C-alpha positions in Angstrom: -28.8 50.9 11.8 -25.1 51.3 11.9 -23.2 52.1 14.5 -20.3 54.5 14.5 -17.2 53.7 15.4 -15.9 56.1 18.2 -13.5 58.8 17.7 -10.3 57.5 19.2 -6.8 59.3 18.7 -4.4 58.2 21.5 -4.2 61.2 23.0 -8.0 62.5 21.9 -9.9 63.1 25.1 -12.6 65.8 25.2 -13.6 64.8 28.9 -10.6 67.1 29.8 -12.1 70.0 28.2 -15.8 69.4 29.2 -14.4 68.8 33.1 -12.3 72.5 32.6 -15.7 73.7 32.1 -17.4 72.4 35.0 -14.7 73.0 37.0 -14.5 76.8 35.9 -17.9 77.7 36.2 -18.8 75.6 39.2 -21.3 73.6 37.3 -22.5 70.7 39.7 -22.8 67.9 36.2 -22.9 67.5 33.0 -27.0 68.5 32.9 -25.8 71.8 33.9 -23.2 72.0 31.5 -25.7 70.9 28.8 -27.6 74.0 29.9 -24.8 76.0 29.9 -23.4 75.2 26.7 -27.3 75.1 25.5 -26.9 71.7 24.1 -28.4 68.6 24.8 -27.9 66.6 27.3 -27.2 63.4 25.1 -24.8 65.3 23.1 -22.7 65.7 26.0 -22.9 62.2 26.9 -21.9 61.3 23.4 -18.8 63.5 23.5 -17.9 62.0 26.9 -18.3 58.6 24.8 -16.3 59.5 21.9 -19.2 58.9 19.8 -19.1 62.6 18.7 -16.2 64.7 18.5 -16.4 68.4 19.5 -17.5 70.2 16.3 -16.0 73.6 15.5 -19.2 75.1 16.2 -19.4 73.8 19.8 -15.5 74.8 20.1 -16.8 78.7 18.7 -19.9 78.4 21.1 -17.6 77.5 24.3 -15.4 80.4 23.6 -18.0 82.6 23.5 -19.4 81.9 26.7 -16.4 81.0 28.3 -13.6 83.2 26.7 -11.6 79.8 26.3 -9.3 79.9 23.5 -9.5 77.6 20.7 -6.0 76.7 21.2 -6.6 76.3 24.8 -9.5 74.2 24.0 -7.7 71.8 21.5 -4.3 71.4 23.9 -7.2 70.6 26.8 -8.5 67.7 24.2 -4.8 66.2 23.4 -5.6 68.0 19.5 -1.7 69.2 19.4 -1.7 69.7 15.5 -0.5 73.2 14.3 -3.4 73.7 11.8 -6.2 71.8 10.7 -7.5 71.6 7.1 -10.8 71.7 5.8 -12.3 68.4 3.9 -13.6 68.6 0.7 -17.5 68.7 2.1 -16.6 71.2 4.7 -14.9 73.5 2.5 -17.8 73.8 0.2 -20.2 73.9 3.3 -18.1 77.3 4.6 -17.6 78.8 1.0 -13.7 78.3 0.4 -14.7 76.1 -2.6 -17.9 76.0 -5.1 -19.8 73.4 -6.0 -18.3 72.7 -9.1 -14.9 73.0 -7.9 -15.7 70.1 -5.4 -17.0 68.1 -8.0 -13.8 68.5 -10.1 -12.0 67.8 -7.1 -13.7 64.7 -6.3 -13.5 63.3 -9.8 -10.1 64.4 -10.2 -8.9 63.3 -6.4 -7.2 66.4 -5.7 -8.5 70.0 -4.6 -6.6 71.6 -7.6 -8.7 74.0 -9.5 -9.5 72.9 -13.4 
């Protein structure tokens, strides 16, 4: 079994986001946080140890449950990019590109349509 290398850019720290949620909502620990976010405790542990990134789906869930804005969440985690782009795979999944466009983009090495 291959172990994934932790996602570890210099400023990225999901612990600040998780700790902020715990503090704002009076939760006692990560187990309470997992229940609050409707996530597995192992998922929270992997986020804390940077074995997983905070997914867009989790960010949306956090926003819906807490009212914390996406920009504020990204700022708390140290992600200060002005915008994020979709990977080719995620562009297909989200419906931004059709399967044939993704294959063409992969073969041509660009996202341009043929």
